[in-house]
C-alpha positions as CSV (number, residue, x, y, z in Angstrom):
1,X,-6.9,3.4,-29.7
2,X,-4.7,5.4,-28.2
3,X,-4.8,6.0,-24.1
4,X,-4.3,9.4,-23.1
5,X,-2.2,9.5,-20.1
6,X,-3.8,9.1,-17.6
7,X,-5.6,6.2,-18.3
8,X,-1.5,5.1,-19.5
9,X,-0.6,6.3,-15.9
10,X,-3.6,4.2,-13.9
11,X,-3.0,0.8,-16.5
12,X,1.0,0.8,-15.0
13,X,0.1,1.5,-10.9
14,X,-3.1,-1.4,-11.6
15,X,-0.1,-3.5,-13.9
16,X,2.5,-3.4,-10.2
17,X,-0.7,-3.4,-7.6
18,X,-1.7,-7.3,-9.3
19,X,2.4,-7.9,-9.2
20,X,2.7,-6.8,-5.6
21,X,-0.7,-8.8,-4.0
22,X,0.8,-11.7,-6.1
23,X,3.2,-11.7,-3.7
24,X,1.5,-10.5,-1.0
25,X,-1.4,-13.4,-2.1
26,X,1.3,-16.0,-1.9
27,X,2.9,-15.3,1.5
28,X,-0.4,-15.3,2.7
29,X,-2.2,-17.5,1.7
30,X,1.2,-20.1,2.7
31,X,0.9,-18.6,6.1
32,X,-2.7,-19.8,6.0
33,X,-2.7,-23.2,5.1
34,X,0.7,-23.6,7.5
35,X,-1.1,-22.6,11.1
36,X,-4.7,-23.0,10.0
37,X,-3.4,-27.2,8.4
38,X,-1.6,-28.0,11.8
39,X,-4.4,-26.6,14.6
40,X,-4.8,-23.2,14.5
41,X,-8.5,-22.2,14.8
42,X,-9.1,-19.7,11.9
43,X,-9.6,-16.5,13.0
44,X,-5.8,-17.1,14.4
45,X,-4.3,-18.8,10.9
46,X,-5.8,-15.3,9.4
47,X,-4.6,-12.7,11.6
48,X,-1.4,-14.3,11.0
49,X,-1.5,-14.7,7.6
50,X,-3.2,-11.0,7.4
51,X,-0.1,-9.6,8.6
52,X,2.8,-12.3,6.9
53,X,0.7,-10.6,3.3
54,X,0.1,-7.0,5.0
55,X,3.5,-6.1,5.3
56,X,5.1,-6.9,2.2
57,X,1.9,-5.7,0.0
58,X,1.5,-2.2,1.6
59,X,5.7,-1.6,1.1
60,X,5.0,-3.4,-2.3
61,X,1.7,-0.9,-3.3
62,X,3.6,2.7,-1.4
63,X,6.9,2.3,-2.8
64,X,6.1,0.4,-5.9
65,X,2.9,0.5,-7.5
66,X,2.0,3.8,-6.6
67,X,5.8,5.5,-6.4
68,X,5.2,7.2,-3.3
69,X,9.1,7.7,-1.4
70,X,8.4,10.7,0.5
71,X,7.5,9.7,4.2
72,X,5.4,12.9,5.1
73,X,2.7,10.9,2.9
74,X,3.0,7.8,4.9
75,X,1.6,9.1,8.2
76,X,-1.6,9.9,6.1
77,X,-1.7,6.6,4.0
78,X,-1.2,4.4,6.5
79,X,-4.9,4.9,8.5
80,X,-6.8,4.7,5.4
81,X,-5.1,1.2,3.9
82,X,-5.0,0.3,8.3
83,X,-8.6,0.7,7.9
84,X,-9.1,-1.3,3.9
85,X,-7.4,-3.9,5.0
86,X,-8.3,-4.7,8.1
87,X,-11.8,-4.3,7.1
88,X,-10.5,-7.1,4.5
89,X,-9.1,-9.4,7.1
90,X,-12.5,-8.9,8.8
91,X,-14.9,-10.6,6.6
92,X,-11.3,-13.3,5.6
93,X,-12.6,-13.9,9.3
94,X,-15.6,-14.3,9.1
95,X,-15.8,-16.5,5.8
96,X,-13.1,-18.6,6.8
97,X,-14.9,-19.4,10.5
98,X,-18.0,-20.0,8.2
99,X,-16.4,-22.5,5.8
100,X,-14.7,-24.4,8.4
101,X,-18.2,-24.6,10.7
102,X,-19.4,-26.4,7.1
103,X,-16.6,-28.7,7.0
104,X,-16.6,-30.4,10.6
105,X,-20.7,-31.3,10.1
106,X,-19.9,-32.4,6.5
107,X,-16.7,-34.3,8.4
108,X,-14.5,-33.1,6.0
109,X,-11.0,-34.8,6.1
110,X,-8.5,-32.8,7.8
111,X,-6.5,-32.1,4.6
112,X,-9.9,-31.4,2.3
113,X,-10.7,-29.3,5.2
114,X,-7.7,-27.3,5.3
115,X,-8.0,-27.0,1.6
116,X,-11.5,-25.6,1.3
117,X,-10.5,-23.3,4.5
118,X,-7.8,-22.2,2.6
119,X,-10.0,-21.8,-0.9
120,X,-12.4,-19.3,0.9
121,X,-9.6,-17.8,2.9
122,X,-7.3,-17.0,-0.7
123,X,-11.2,-16.6,-2.8
124,X,-12.5,-13.5,0.0
125,X,-8.9,-11.3,-1.2
126,X,-9.6,-12.2,-5.0
127,X,-13.2,-10.7,-4.4
128,X,-11.6,-8.1,-2.6
129,X,-8.8,-7.0,-5.2
130,X,-10.5,-4.8,-7.6
131,X,-12.5,-2.9,-4.4
132,X,-9.3,-2.8,-3.2
133,X,-7.2,-0.8,-6.0
134,X,-9.9,1.6,-6.1
135,X,-10.0,2.2,-2.7
136,X,-6.4,2.9,-2.9
137,X,-5.9,4.4,-5.8
138,X,-8.7,7.2,-4.6
139,X,-8.2,7.5,-1.1
140,X,-4.7,5.7,0.7
141,X,-2.3,6.4,-2.2
142,X,-4.0,10.2,-3.5
143,X,-2.2,13.0,-5.4
144,X,1.4,13.8,-5.7
145,X,2.0,10.2,-7.7
146,X,-0.5,10.6,-10.6
147,X,0.5,14.3,-10.8
148,X,4.6,13.4,-11.3
149,X,4.2,10.1,-13.6
150,X,1.7,11.7,-15.9
151,X,5.0,15.3,-16.1
152,X,7.8,12.2,-16.5
153,X,4.8,10.5,-19.0
154,X,4.3,14.0,-21.2
155,X,7.4,15.2,-20.9
């Protein structure tokens, strides 16, 4: 079964998005585990981890996954990108705070509580992974990329 050009372009974009998200997830998860592990509250650890992962994730998504290199587009892309990732961060903060509260009630040892809350943080981003791809592809990194990628593939 042969894939059409648009499908091939989206699959390549998704592959690069997944790889960039993997890099950001590792950086973000490490930042979360370290900050929470040394005593930061879940909200602070989540925000710190978000910042550590969001900056490289935006750059990898914009320049590598969706291949946007013109600076004029970055202002139009930045607001929806920030709204999407901040919303994800709020969800992650709520989830990690809830799991932290439960872990304290269960009187879990600190190392297990750290791993449990860290898992909740990573799990939240795992669940949001596909939704973010669709939102980025449809609303953030739209337009010229797919047209120019399609032209390059066809010619």
